[in-house]
Structures are given as structure tokens and as C-alpha cells.
DRENMAR-981637 format. One line per 2 residues: number of its first residue (from 1); for each residue y, x, z negated of C-alpha. Coordinates in steps of 0.25 Angstrom, whole numbers, padded with zeros to 4 digits. Last residue first. Example, Ala and Ser with C-alpha at 12.3 -4.5 7.8 and 13.67 -1.06 7.14 Angstrom:
BEGIN
2) -0004,0055,-0029  -0018,0049,-0031
# end
This chain:
BEGIN
336) -0203,0805,-0022  -0199,0790,-0021
334) -0184,0794,-0024  -0184,0804,-0013
332) -0190,0794,-0003  -0179,0784,-0007
330) -0168,0794,-0005  -0174,0799,0008
328) -0175,0784,0013  -0160,0781,0009
326) -0155,0794,0016  -0163,0790,0028
324) -0156,0776,0028  -0142,0781,0026
322) -0139,0786,0040  -0144,0774,0047
320) -0136,0765,0037  -0124,0773,0040
318) -0126,0771,0055  -0128,0756,0054
316) -0115,0754,0045  -0107,0763,0054
314) -0111,0754,0066  -0106,0742,0058
312) -0093,0747,0054  -0091,0748,0039
310) -0087,0738,0028  -0101,0737,0021
308) -0108,0725,0016  -0121,0726,0008
306) -0115,0720,-0005  -0104,0712,0003
304) -0113,0700,0004  -0112,0698,-0011
302) -0098,0694,-0008  -0087,0701,-0018
300) -0083,0711,-0007  -0080,0700,0003
298) -0087,0703,0016  -0080,0709,0028
296) -0090,0708,0040  -0097,0721,0045
294) -0095,0725,0059  -0093,0720,0073
292) -0107,0718,0077  -0108,0714,0092
290) -0120,0704,0092  -0133,0701,0099
288) -0138,0715,0098  -0139,0713,0083
286) -0149,0702,0085  -0148,0689,0077
284) -0142,0680,0088  -0149,0667,0088
282) -0145,0661,0075  -0130,0663,0073
280) -0126,0667,0087  -0134,0656,0093
278) -0131,0646,0083  -0116,0646,0086
276) -0105,0652,0078  -0092,0646,0071
274) -0080,0655,0072  -0070,0645,0066
272) -0057,0642,0074  -0044,0648,0070
270) -0040,0653,0084  -0043,0668,0080
268) -0057,0665,0075  -0061,0658,0062
266) -0071,0663,0052  -0082,0654,0047
264) -0080,0651,0032  -0085,0658,0020
262) -0072,0659,0013  -0071,0674,0016
260) -0072,0671,0031  -0085,0669,0038
258) -0091,0675,0051  -0102,0665,0056
256) -0116,0669,0053  -0127,0677,0059
254) -0140,0681,0052  -0149,0692,0050
252) -0144,0702,0060  -0152,0715,0060
250) -0146,0728,0062  -0146,0733,0048
248) -0144,0720,0040  -0135,0710,0047
246) -0127,0697,0045  -0120,0695,0058
244) -0107,0688,0056  -0102,0680,0068
242) -0093,0680,0080  -0099,0674,0092
240) -0087,0664,0094  -0097,0652,0098
238) -0105,0647,0109  -0103,0657,0120
236) -0106,0669,0111  -0102,0683,0114
234) -0106,0691,0101  -0100,0694,0088
232) -0103,0701,0075  -0097,0703,0061
230) -0107,0709,0052  -0112,0703,0039
228) -0121,0714,0032  -0134,0708,0026
226) -0141,0711,0012  -0130,0702,0005
224) -0133,0690,0014  -0148,0690,0009
222) -0159,0691,0020  -0169,0683,0028
220) -0171,0671,0019  -0165,0662,0029
218) -0158,0668,0041  -0163,0661,0053
216) -0164,0648,0045  -0149,0649,0042
214) -0146,0641,0030  -0139,0628,0027
212) -0139,0624,0012  -0136,0639,0007
210) -0122,0636,0002  -0108,0636,0009
208) -0113,0630,0022  -0103,0634,0032
206) -0111,0645,0039  -0124,0637,0039
204) -0117,0626,0046  -0113,0636,0057
202) -0127,0636,0061  -0125,0622,0068
200) -0116,0628,0079  -0126,0626,0091
198) -0131,0613,0087  -0145,0612,0082
196) -0145,0604,0069  -0159,0597,0069
194) -0160,0582,0066  -0167,0578,0054
192) -0164,0564,0054  -0149,0567,0054
190) -0148,0581,0047  -0146,0584,0033
188) -0135,0587,0022  -0137,0579,0009
186) -0131,0569,0000  -0140,0564,-0011
184) -0130,0566,-0022  -0119,0558,-0015
182) -0122,0553,-0001  -0132,0553,0010
180) -0133,0562,0022  -0123,0573,0025
178) -0123,0579,0039  -0132,0583,0050
176) -0134,0580,0065  -0120,0583,0070
174) -0117,0583,0085  -0109,0592,0093
172) -0109,0603,0082  -0097,0611,0076
170) -0088,0600,0069  -0098,0591,0064
168) -0109,0601,0061  -0099,0610,0054
166) -0094,0599,0046  -0108,0595,0042
164) -0111,0609,0038  -0099,0610,0029
162) -0102,0597,0021  -0101,0604,0008
160) -0114,0596,0003  -0118,0606,-0007
158) -0131,0610,0000  -0141,0618,-0007
156) -0152,0608,-0008  -0150,0604,0006
154) -0156,0617,0011  -0154,0615,0026
152) -0160,0625,0036  -0152,0629,0049
150) -0157,0636,0061  -0166,0627,0069
148) -0159,0615,0063  -0158,0606,0050
146) -0170,0613,0044  -0173,0607,0031
144) -0174,0612,0016  -0180,0602,0007
142) -0170,0596,-0003  -0168,0596,-0018
140) -0157,0589,-0026  -0157,0594,-0040
138) -0163,0588,-0052  -0155,0584,-0064
136) -0151,0593,-0075  -0137,0599,-0070
134) -0130,0606,-0081  -0131,0620,-0073
132) -0131,0633,-0080  -0123,0646,-0077
130) -0111,0638,-0071  -0105,0640,-0058
128) -0090,0644,-0055  -0090,0658,-0049
126) -0105,0660,-0047  -0108,0646,-0043
124) -0096,0647,-0033  -0102,0659,-0027
122) -0116,0653,-0025  -0109,0640,-0019
120) -0102,0649,-0009  -0115,0656,-0004
118) -0114,0669,0002  -0124,0677,-0006
116) -0134,0667,-0007  -0134,0658,0006
114) -0148,0661,0009  -0153,0655,-0004
112) -0165,0661,-0011  -0158,0668,-0023
110) -0147,0657,-0022  -0158,0646,-0025
108) -0151,0639,-0037  -0152,0625,-0030
106) -0139,0617,-0028  -0140,0603,-0033
104) -0130,0604,-0045  -0124,0617,-0039
102) -0113,0610,-0032  -0109,0602,-0045
100) -0109,0615,-0053  -0100,0621,-0043
98) -0091,0609,-0044  -0090,0610,-0059
96) -0087,0624,-0059  -0076,0621,-0049
94) -0070,0610,-0059  -0070,0620,-0070
92) -0063,0630,-0061  -0053,0620,-0057
90) -0050,0615,-0071  -0048,0630,-0076
88) -0037,0631,-0066  -0032,0645,-0062
86) -0044,0647,-0052  -0038,0636,-0042
84) -0025,0630,-0047  -0016,0624,-0036
82) 0000,0623,-0036  0006,0615,-0024
80) 0020,0618,-0021  0019,0614,-0007
78) 0006,0606,-0005  -0008,0611,-0003
76) -0018,0602,0004  -0031,0598,-0003
74) -0044,0598,0005  -0049,0612,0001
72) -0043,0613,-0013  -0051,0601,-0018
70) -0042,0595,-0029  -0043,0595,-0044
68) -0037,0582,-0050  -0023,0577,-0054
66) -0015,0585,-0044  -0004,0592,-0052
64) 0010,0586,-0051  0020,0596,-0044
62) 0024,0585,-0033  0035,0591,-0024
60) 0030,0605,-0027  0016,0601,-0024
58) 0004,0596,-0031  0004,0605,-0044
56) -0008,0609,-0052  -0017,0607,-0040
54) -0031,0611,-0046  -0042,0616,-0037
52) -0055,0611,-0032  -0062,0620,-0022
50) -0076,0617,-0026  -0074,0602,-0023
48) -0087,0602,-0014  -0082,0592,-0004
46) -0067,0593,-0001  -0068,0602,0011
44) -0073,0601,0025  -0066,0591,0035
42) -0064,0601,0046  -0073,0614,0046
40) -0066,0627,0047  -0060,0627,0034
38) -0073,0625,0026  -0072,0617,0013
36) -0086,0614,0007  -0088,0625,-0003
34) -0074,0630,-0006  -0070,0640,-0017
32) -0055,0640,-0021  -0046,0651,-0015
30) -0036,0657,-0025  -0045,0668,-0028
28) -0042,0676,-0016  -0036,0670,-0003
26) -0022,0666,0000  -0025,0657,0012
24) -0038,0653,0006  -0030,0647,-0006
22) -0022,0639,0004  -0034,0634,0011
20) -0040,0629,-0002  -0027,0622,-0005
18) -0027,0615,0008  -0016,0619,0019
16) -0009,0607,0025  0005,0614,0025
14) 0003,0629,0027  0001,0639,0015
12) 0010,0647,0006  0002,0652,-0006
10) 0008,0654,-0021  -0003,0660,-0030
8) -0003,0654,-0045  -0017,0649,-0043
6) -0014,0642,-0030  0001,0639,-0027
4) 0005,0632,-0014  0016,0634,-0005
2) 0019,0627,0008  0021,0633,0022
# end
């Protein structure tokens, strides 16, 4: 175990741990934001630069500071390292600049975007974004395309985090999409309009931090804060069968992977991520297809928590049935 200090907090972590992973082991405000890093995907990280931190002391043997800000998701800690995250004005200013850069071409369509309410870029915009933009040139505009029977790509919103390409590389037998071109004309697309139809392609929707990849079976059906995420499972021969069912009353609107507080797919007891297949995600929308375990624990600061209740699932239904006549009676009295 080696010791690292992040924002005046001493943490002991195993050797080979990155600064971001060390901060996540402690939790709280020490954790830098991340848009491209995904611990379950090999090779991710180091692209968006949102997780920049300042290393004011490299190690106990060499206490000299690093000359530039470093990406915490790909920088390993050393014994005696001192890191500044929120305590460094330089880091906060750089993070504001990165967020401004990510928003250069990103459209202001949060009111109609399906990702609103659970978008990481939306959170960063509120935390570090500016009220006005300095960008005067025209933004990149793309037409929405279907890259499979269940996924629609809205490239205008894409921030090129590369997460979906890593999912395709590591979960699918043959990848047919990736990054085309370079620089400011780079885009995600399929090879000669091939269709993405492998059994685990829906996981690209789960890893996308913005609304660039959307579920065609859920588009414009409901806002996430109107739904209640429930833990559910079924016996599936293709995947783990453990999902989050987003419900309103007895109707399931969408199925997603179970995610942790950092927006990543939860892992099982062996440490493997619980990716789910397309059959569970897109085809099983009937409540009778699942065993509903109960409501998921949602962070109280999340907009999703607005309509979330910590109570057994059956008691929620019973309370709703008992409350409906009272609501109707109250409305009728107000009308009279």
C-alpha cells in the first residue's frame, strides 16, 4: 500500500492505482469528474481532459511538482504524492475551459434530449460552465441516423469520448463502427452504413455520457424523473439478467444496466461488469417478464430522486391504490 494526499486527505491505495481511482476509493468531493474514463472498458481515459488535477508533489523521494496539470484517470499515484483537485484555482479554471471546449459544438437541446436529467455533460455545465459562450463560428451539424434497429445516433451531441467504440471492440464479435476522419471533422459512424445488430450493442447506449446514442424504443416516451427505477431480474441464457427497470405504475418504459454512483455498470461478485443483452433491454418490456426486487437507491441530489420512494415495491402499489380515491375526491371538492 502506498499513501497519497488528495485535497489534504490522506488515502492508502494499492500500487498501480490511478489518481482518479484513488479518489473514488475515498469518495465524496475528492473525486474528479470523468467523461471518457470507464473502469470496465480497457483503454478508456485520457481523452476528454475533464479530470485534470494538479500534482504539487510528485512523491516522497522526489517532492518536485509536476510542471503541468495531469489527467487523473491515466496518472498512477506514487508514495507521498500530493494532489490538488478542488483546492487548486488553476484546476478549476482549466476544468471550466475544458467544459467550454466540450460545449463548442454541443447543441442547447436539453429540453428535448432524452438524456436530460442523467447527463454528465449537463451536470458539468451547471458546475463549471459559463453563462454565455464566446464561440462565434458555426457549429457542426449532422443528420440523425439509425445505426441499428434499436439505436439512433445524433452525432451533433457527440463529444468523442470513444466509450461506445470500446464497447464494440470488447463485447461484440465484429465491430462495424468507429471514428472516421481526424481533428475537428472527426465523427462516429458505421462502415458504409452497416447496421449494428450484435447481441450486446445496446450497452453502447448505457456508456454514452451524453445523448448521442439513444434507445429508439424509449425516445420521447417519458422523462427519467417521472419514472421509478426498480431492481429486477430474470433467468437469461445470454447475460446476467440483472437490470434496472424504469417504471410508471405497472408499465415498464425502458430497461438499462444497473449503474453505480459514477454512472458505470455495476460488477458482480467476481468483479465482472453486468452487461445485459439486447433481448433483455429491448424485447422484455412486460412487467410479468421480470421479478421486481424493489426500488433502486438513488442519490438524493439527483433529479431522478424527485419521484423516488424508499419502500417495498408492493407497498408502493398498495399506497397508490389507497391514495387515488382521496385525490379524486379532493379534485371534485375543489371543482365544486
